C-alpha positions as CSV (number, residue, x, y, z in Angstrom):
1,M,-0.6,-37.9,3.8
2,L,3.1,-38.4,3.2
3,H,4.5,-41.9,3.2
4,K,8.0,-43.4,3.5
5,I,8.7,-43.0,-0.2
6,D,7.6,-39.3,0.0
7,W,10.0,-38.6,2.8
8,Y,12.7,-40.3,0.9
9,I,12.2,-38.1,-2.1
10,I,11.8,-34.9,0.0
11,K,15.1,-35.7,1.9
12,K,16.9,-36.3,-1.4
13,F,15.5,-33.2,-2.9
14,L,16.2,-30.8,0.0
15,G,19.5,-32.5,0.9
16,T,20.9,-32.0,-2.6
17,F,19.6,-28.5,-2.8
18,F,21.1,-27.3,0.5
19,Y,24.4,-29.2,-0.2
20,A,24.7,-27.4,-3.6
21,I,23.9,-24.0,-2.0
22,A,26.5,-24.6,0.8
23,L,29.1,-25.5,-1.8
24,I,28.5,-22.5,-4.0
25,I,28.5,-20.2,-1.0
26,S,31.8,-21.6,0.2
27,I,33.3,-21.0,-3.3
28,S,31.9,-17.5,-3.4
29,I,33.4,-16.6,0.0
30,V,36.8,-17.9,-1.1
31,F,36.7,-15.7,-4.2
32,D,35.4,-12.7,-2.2
33,V,38.1,-13.0,0.4
34,S,40.8,-13.2,-2.3
35,E,39.3,-10.0,-3.9
36,N,39.0,-8.0,-0.7
37,I,41.9,-9.2,1.5
38,D,44.1,-6.3,0.5
39,D,41.4,-3.8,1.5
40,F,40.8,-5.6,4.8
41,M,44.5,-5.6,5.7
42,A,45.2,-2.0,4.5
43,K,42.3,-0.7,6.6
44,D,43.1,-2.9,9.6
45,V,39.6,-4.3,9.7
46,P,39.0,-6.4,12.9
47,L,38.5,-10.1,12.2
48,K,35.3,-10.1,14.2
49,A,33.8,-7.4,12.0
50,I,34.9,-9.3,8.8
51,V,33.3,-12.5,10.0
52,F,30.1,-11.3,11.8
53,D,29.3,-8.0,10.1
54,Y,30.3,-8.8,6.5
55,Y,30.5,-12.5,5.7
56,L,27.7,-13.6,8.1
57,N,25.5,-11.2,6.1
58,F,27.0,-12.3,2.8
59,V,25.7,-15.8,3.1
60,P,21.9,-15.1,2.9
61,Y,22.3,-13.0,-0.2
62,F,24.1,-15.7,-2.2
63,A,21.8,-18.5,-0.8
64,N,18.8,-16.7,-2.2
65,L,20.6,-15.5,-5.4
66,F,21.3,-19.1,-6.5
67,S,18.2,-20.8,-5.0
68,G,16.3,-21.0,-8.4
69,L,19.3,-22.4,-10.3
70,F,20.1,-25.0,-7.6
71,T,16.5,-26.0,-7.2
72,F,16.5,-27.0,-10.8
73,I,19.9,-28.7,-10.6
74,A,19.0,-30.6,-7.4
75,V,15.8,-31.9,-9.0
76,I,17.5,-32.9,-12.2
77,Y,20.5,-34.5,-10.5
78,F,18.7,-36.7,-8.0
79,T,15.7,-37.5,-10.1
80,S,17.9,-38.6,-13.0
81,K,19.8,-40.9,-10.6
82,L,16.5,-42.3,-9.4
83,A,15.5,-42.9,-13.1
84,Y,18.8,-44.6,-14.0
85,N,18.6,-46.8,-10.9
86,T,15.0,-47.8,-12.1
87,E,13.6,-46.5,-8.8
88,I,11.1,-44.2,-10.7
89,I,9.9,-47.2,-12.7
90,A,9.5,-49.3,-9.6
91,I,7.5,-46.5,-7.9
92,L,5.2,-46.1,-10.9
93,S,4.8,-49.9,-11.4
94,S,3.6,-50.2,-7.8
95,G,0.4,-48.3,-8.8
96,V,1.5,-44.8,-7.9
97,S,0.3,-42.3,-10.5
98,Y,2.6,-39.6,-12.0
99,N,0.4,-37.0,-10.3
100,R,1.0,-38.7,-6.9
101,L,4.7,-38.9,-7.6
102,M,4.8,-35.1,-7.9
103,R,3.5,-34.6,-4.4
104,P,6.8,-34.9,-2.5
105,Y,8.5,-32.7,-5.1
106,M,5.9,-30.0,-4.5
107,V,6.3,-30.3,-0.8
108,G,10.1,-29.8,-1.2
109,A,9.5,-26.9,-3.6
110,S,7.2,-25.3,-1.0
111,V,9.9,-25.4,1.6
112,I,12.3,-23.7,-0.9
113,V,9.7,-21.1,-1.8
114,L,9.1,-20.2,1.8
115,F,12.8,-20.2,2.5
116,S,13.4,-17.9,-0.5
117,Y,10.5,-15.6,0.3
118,L,11.5,-15.1,3.9
119,L,15.2,-14.5,2.9
120,G,14.4,-12.1,0.1
121,N,11.8,-10.0,2.0
122,Y,12.8,-10.0,5.7
123,I,16.4,-11.4,6.2
124,I,18.5,-10.2,3.3
125,P,17.5,-6.5,3.4
126,P,18.8,-6.0,7.0
127,A,21.8,-8.1,6.1
128,N,22.5,-5.9,3.1
129,K,22.3,-2.8,5.3
130,K,24.8,-4.2,7.7
131,K,27.2,-5.0,4.7
132,V,26.8,-1.4,3.5
133,D,27.5,-0.1,7.0
134,F,30.5,-2.3,7.2
135,R,32.0,-1.0,4.0
136,N,31.2,2.6,5.0
137,T,32.8,2.2,8.3
138,Y,36.0,0.3,7.4
139,I,36.5,0.5,3.7
140,G,35.1,4.0,3.1
141,T,33.0,3.5,0.0
142,R,30.0,5.6,0.9
143,K,28.7,7.7,-2.0
144,S,26.4,10.6,-0.9
145,G,26.4,12.3,-4.3
146,V,24.4,15.3,-5.6
147,A,20.8,15.0,-6.6
148,R,19.6,17.4,-9.3
149,N,16.4,18.9,-10.6
150,I,14.3,17.6,-7.7
151,H,10.5,18.2,-8.1
152,Q,8.3,16.4,-5.5
153,Q,5.1,16.6,-3.7
154,I,5.9,16.3,0.0
155,E,2.3,16.3,1.2
156,P,-1.1,16.8,-0.6
157,G,-1.0,20.1,-2.3
158,V,2.5,21.0,-1.3
159,F,5.3,20.8,-3.9
160,V,9.0,21.5,-3.6
161,Y,11.7,22.1,-6.2
162,M,15.5,22.2,-5.9
163,K,17.9,22.7,-8.7
164,S,20.4,20.5,-6.8
165,Y,20.9,18.9,-3.4
166,N,24.3,18.1,-1.9
167,A,24.0,15.3,0.6
168,S,27.5,15.7,1.9
169,N,26.6,19.0,3.6
170,D,22.8,18.8,3.6
171,V,22.3,21.9,1.4
172,G,19.8,22.4,-1.4
173,Y,20.1,25.2,-3.9
174,N,17.5,27.3,-5.7
175,F,14.7,26.1,-3.5
176,T,11.0,26.6,-4.1
177,I,7.9,25.5,-2.2
178,E,4.4,25.9,-3.6
179,H,1.1,25.4,-1.7
180,F,-2.1,24.7,-3.6
181,V,-5.7,24.6,-2.3
182,D,-8.3,23.2,-4.7
183,R,-5.7,23.4,-7.5
184,K,-5.2,27.1,-6.9
185,L,-1.8,28.5,-5.9
186,V,-2.1,30.2,-2.4
187,S,1.5,30.7,-1.5
188,K,5.0,30.4,-3.1
189,L,8.3,30.6,-1.3
190,M,11.6,31.0,-3.3
191,A,15.0,30.8,-1.6
192,G,18.6,30.8,-2.6
193,S,19.3,27.8,-0.4
194,I,17.9,25.5,2.2
195,K,20.0,23.7,4.8
196,W,19.3,20.9,7.3
197,D,20.2,21.8,10.9
198,R,21.4,18.5,12.3
199,E,21.1,19.7,16.0
200,K,17.6,21.2,15.8
201,K,16.3,18.7,13.2
202,R,14.9,21.6,11.2
203,W,15.3,23.1,7.8
204,I,16.9,26.6,7.6
205,I,15.8,28.7,4.6
206,Q,18.2,31.4,3.5
207,D,17.7,34.5,1.3
208,Y,14.0,34.0,0.6
209,Y,10.9,35.8,-0.4
210,T,7.3,34.6,-0.1
211,R,4.3,35.4,-2.2
212,T,0.9,34.9,-0.4
213,I,-2.1,35.0,-2.8
214,S,-5.7,35.7,-1.6
215,G,-8.1,36.2,-4.4
216,Y,-6.9,39.1,-6.5
217,T,-4.5,40.4,-3.8
218,E,-0.9,39.3,-3.3
219,K,1.5,39.9,-0.4
220,V,5.3,39.7,-0.7
221,T,7.5,39.0,2.3
222,K,11.3,38.9,2.2
223,G,13.8,37.6,4.7
224,I,17.4,36.5,5.2
225,E,16.9,33.4,7.2
226,K,14.2,31.4,9.0
227,D,13.7,27.9,10.5
228,T,10.8,25.8,9.2
229,L,9.4,22.3,9.5
230,L,8.8,20.4,6.3
231,N,7.6,16.9,5.6
232,M,11.0,15.8,4.2
233,V,14.4,14.7,5.6
234,P,17.9,14.7,4.1
235,Q,17.8,10.9,3.6
236,D,15.1,11.5,0.9
237,Y,17.7,13.1,-1.3
238,E,20.8,11.0,-0.7
239,V,22.1,9.3,-3.8
240,V,22.6,5.7,-2.5
241,D,23.3,2.8,-4.8
242,N,20.8,-0.1,-4.5
243,I,19.0,1.3,-1.6
244,V,15.9,-0.8,-2.4
245,E,18.0,-3.9,-1.6
246,T,18.2,-2.8,2.1
247,M,14.5,-2.5,2.6
248,T,12.2,-5.2,4.0
249,L,8.9,-5.7,2.3
250,P,6.9,-3.5,4.6
251,M,9.5,-0.7,4.2
252,L,9.5,-1.2,0.5
253,N,5.7,-0.8,0.3
254,E,5.8,2.3,2.6
255,S,8.5,3.8,0.4
256,I,6.5,3.2,-2.8
257,D,3.4,4.9,-1.3
258,N,5.5,7.9,-0.1
259,L,7.3,8.3,-3.4
260,K,4.0,8.1,-5.3
261,L,2.6,10.9,-3.1
262,R,5.6,13.0,-3.9
263,G,5.4,12.3,-7.6
264,V,8.7,10.4,-7.8
265,N,9.2,7.5,-10.3
266,T,8.9,4.3,-8.4
267,T,9.8,1.9,-11.2
268,N,12.9,0.5,-9.5
269,Y,11.1,0.0,-6.2
270,E,8.2,-1.8,-7.9
271,I,10.6,-4.0,-10.0
272,E,12.3,-5.1,-6.7
273,K,8.9,-5.7,-5.0
274,H,7.5,-7.9,-7.8
275,K,10.9,-9.7,-8.3
276,R,10.8,-10.7,-4.7
277,R,7.3,-12.2,-5.3
278,S,7.9,-13.9,-8.6
279,G,11.4,-15.2,-7.8
280,P,10.4,-17.7,-5.1
281,F,7.4,-18.9,-7.1
282,S,9.7,-20.0,-9.9
283,A,10.8,-22.9,-7.7
284,F,7.5,-24.7,-8.4
285,I,7.9,-24.2,-12.1
286,L,11.5,-25.3,-12.2
287,T,10.7,-28.3,-10.1
288,I,8.0,-29.5,-12.5
289,I,10.3,-29.0,-15.5
290,G,13.1,-30.8,-13.8
291,V,11.0,-33.8,-12.8
292,S,9.4,-34.0,-16.3
293,L,12.8,-34.0,-18.0
294,A,14.7,-36.3,-15.6
295,S,12.1,-38.9,-14.7
296,K,12.7,-41.0,-17.8
297,K,15.9,-42.7,-19.1
298,I,17.3,-41.1,-22.2
299,K,20.5,-41.5,-24.2
300,G,23.2,-39.3,-22.6
301,G,22.4,-40.1,-18.9
302,V,22.7,-37.8,-16.0
303,G,25.2,-35.5,-17.8
304,F,22.7,-34.8,-20.6
305,H,20.0,-34.0,-18.0
306,L,22.3,-31.7,-16.1
307,G,23.4,-29.9,-19.3
308,L,19.8,-29.4,-20.4
309,G,18.8,-28.3,-17.0
310,L,21.6,-25.7,-16.9
311,L,20.6,-24.5,-20.4
312,L,17.0,-23.9,-19.3
313,S,18.1,-22.3,-16.0
314,F,20.3,-19.8,-17.6
315,S,17.8,-19.1,-20.3
316,Y,15.2,-18.3,-17.6
317,I,17.7,-16.0,-15.8
318,L,18.6,-14.3,-19.1
319,F,14.9,-13.8,-19.9
320,M,14.3,-12.3,-16.5
321,Q,17.1,-9.8,-17.1
322,V,15.6,-8.8,-20.5
323,T,12.2,-8.2,-19.1
324,T,13.7,-6.2,-16.2
325,V,15.3,-3.9,-18.8
326,F,11.9,-3.5,-20.5
327,A,10.4,-2.5,-17.1
328,T,13.2,-0.1,-16.4
329,S,12.6,1.6,-19.8
330,D,8.9,1.9,-19.0
331,L,8.1,-0.5,-21.9
332,L,6.3,-2.9,-19.6
333,A,4.6,-2.5,-16.2
334,P,6.9,-3.8,-13.5
335,W,4.6,-6.6,-12.4
336,V,4.1,-7.7,-16.0
337,A,7.8,-7.8,-16.6
338,M,8.6,-9.8,-13.5
339,W,5.9,-12.4,-14.1
340,I,6.2,-12.9,-17.8
341,P,9.1,-15.4,-17.4
342,N,7.1,-17.4,-14.9
343,I,4.1,-17.4,-17.2
344,L,6.0,-18.6,-20.3
345,Y,8.1,-21.2,-18.4
346,G,4.9,-22.2,-16.6
347,G,3.5,-23.0,-20.0
348,L,6.6,-25.0,-20.8
349,A,6.3,-26.9,-17.5
350,F,2.7,-27.8,-18.2
351,Y,3.6,-29.1,-21.7
352,L,6.6,-31.2,-20.4
353,Y,4.5,-32.5,-17.5
354,R,1.7,-33.7,-19.7
355,R,4.2,-35.3,-22.1
356,A,6.0,-37.1,-19.2
357,S,2.9,-38.3,-17.6
358,A,1.3,-39.6,-20.8
């Protein structure tokens, strides 16, 4: 059960955390406005769209981006003040164990973990999509691009190849589709181009010929143009920056399964998936480290605690970036790369906790 002192610590913890988050978001918005004000005015972007379509969806992203850092800072700041006001000593002297003292901190950390998990997996992705739509509509920064050397499995036993695909006009060039049964090629279609008909929602294959193989016999069919239904859509080949950031967790899992079926590299998708899982969990680790460091008086006061806290926070963020590079380069499995920082800093948290409670 939680007592009055528990609620006191929880309110201090979460109050400091949300105050710090609100402060950094306000500063970020000011800088973003100063950076984009010229584009907004040049394009005559409506104020309502700027506020509700852009900045309202800007807030969740930055709230989650800095949640780990400000969890640590919040714990360090208010726990250090408790220690230097001898409140920690008074609590422990009343018979409360160090383990029991950690309970309200873990409750507060649980609230932040849930807050960060829901933001990262269900709230921020749709918000990011609205931000992208806003920029596409008013600023005109959409990049459709050209995908090259596409080789994918669109359904079991059916493979497609395109030398290039231009998303601006929905046309693929040097198209090939192969159909295998029991690992044996039964048909192969080769075409000069394939185009998506936006009205009929079908693919139009142009200048093609088909080889149909049955045992030792082969039949060749040629044609100029034909409509066909294929298990793929133009969106599969659009080159969109940071598309994984616009997907909720269920959408991300579905995309990973579909891309694996097609034989596409899913490393970036899996990195994003495991980052969303490991990131919120770090609040527990950073909370334990923060309490262990700040619960005792040391020379240097609150300033030393904050400096040490910032150093550890930035080293954690830097280490996360390094392991992400390893995962992107296929030197580490995505889940390993995303959880290594938590494992190592979890060991540090255990060591500091044992030392502080001794």
